[in-house]
C-alpha positions as a printed NumPy array, in Angstrom:
array([[-16.502,  -4.897,  -7.117],
       [-17.601,  -7.381,  -4.462],
       [-17.562,  -5.716,  -0.829],
       [-15.188,  -7.951,   1.81 ],
       [-17.305,  -8.338,   4.444],
       [-16.839,  -7.07 ,   8.202],
       [-14.018,  -7.911,   9.784],
       [-13.652,  -8.852,  13.905],
       [-11.759,  -5.74 ,  14.666],
       [ -8.671,  -6.359,  16.487],
       [ -8.418,  -4.135,  19.763],
       [ -6.263,  -0.988,  18.825],
       [ -5.905,  -1.717,  15.078],
       [ -7.79 ,  -0.208,  12.38 ],
       [ -8.465,  -1.913,   8.665],
       [ -8.978,  -0.334,   5.116],
       [ -9.904,  -2.327,   2.073],
       [ -7.88 ,  -1.621,  -0.955],
       [ -8.023,  -2.611,  -4.981],
       [-11.522,  -3.259,  -5.09 ],
       [-11.226,  -6.149,  -1.935],
       [ -8.155,  -7.665,  -2.916],
       [ -5.657,  -6.573,  -0.413],
       [ -6.183,  -4.889,   3.481],
       [ -3.973,  -2.553,   5.514],
       [ -4.232,  -2.825,   8.785],
       [ -2.705,   0.069,  11.554],
       [ -2.375,  -0.51 ,  15.571],
       [ -1.986,   2.435,  16.986],
       [ -2.6  ,   0.777,  20.628],
       [ -2.244,  -2.973,  21.652],
       [  0.272,  -5.144,  22.626],
       [  4.075,  -3.22 ,  22.157],
       [  5.931,  -4.169,  19.318],
       [  5.625,  -5.809,  15.711],
       [  1.98 ,  -7.798,  14.214],
       [  0.778,  -9.031,  10.435],
       [ -2.312,  -8.716,   8.807],
       [ -3.207, -12.317,   7.667],
       [ -6.116, -11.879,   5.359],
       [ -8.667, -14.636,   4.649],
       [ -9.129, -15.116,   0.987],
       [-11.774, -16.409,  -1.212],
       [-13.331, -17.312,  -4.325],
       [-15.875, -18.977,  -4.923],
       [-14.828, -21.899,  -5.28 ],
       [-11.729, -21.994,  -2.46 ],
       [-10.323, -20.064,   0.22 ],
       [ -7.261, -19.041,   1.882],
       [ -4.736, -17.367,   4.566],
       [ -1.991, -15.112,   2.879],
       [  0.164, -12.901,   5.31 ],
       [  0.872,  -9.704,   4.573],
       [  3.943,  -7.211,   5.601],
       [  5.476,  -7.277,   8.896],
       [  3.978,  -4.026,  11.102],
       [  4.578,  -1.909,  13.74 ],
       [  2.254,  -0.272,  16.209],
       [  1.995,   3.258,  16.287],
       [  4.648,   2.726,  13.679],
       [  3.971,   1.448,  10.332],
       [  1.137,  -0.292,   8.329],
       [  0.555,  -4.444,   7.362],
       [ -0.661,  -4.605,   3.731],
       [ -1.875,  -8.543,   2.755],
       [ -2.75 ,  -9.01 ,  -0.8  ],
       [ -5.437, -11.635,  -1.846],
       [ -3.948, -12.699,  -5.916],
       [ -1.823, -15.223,  -7.636],
       [ -5.606, -16.873,  -9.801],
       [ -7.262, -15.555, -12.198],
       [-11.206, -14.659, -12.009],
       [-12.436, -12.771,  -8.568],
       [-11.209, -13.43 ,  -5.494],
       [-11.622, -10.934,  -2.706],
       [-11.154, -10.236,   1.694],
       [-13.606, -12.203,   3.022],
       [-11.84 , -11.343,   6.954],
       [ -8.445, -10.771,   8.157],
       [ -6.957, -11.501,  11.777],
       [ -3.582, -10.12 ,  13.303],
       [ -1.051, -11.947,  14.427],
       [  0.938, -10.174,  16.693],
       [  4.743, -11.212,  16.55 ]])
């Protein structure tokens, strides 16, 4: 299992890495009101890309983003939050 890099945490949000580091679930309890989306920074030994997640709500529901669609090792290197 590859351990994800330490992400720069968005103020008022925290994360949990899931599925052997292939996904990240982000919870925002404080910050801007409204909706947000976690964007996973995905990585393989040969490439990298961003993968947008589901829409979350502050103090409501989390946003989940998963790196997938490739064969071989893939992991979430970090993430950021897009405020909607």
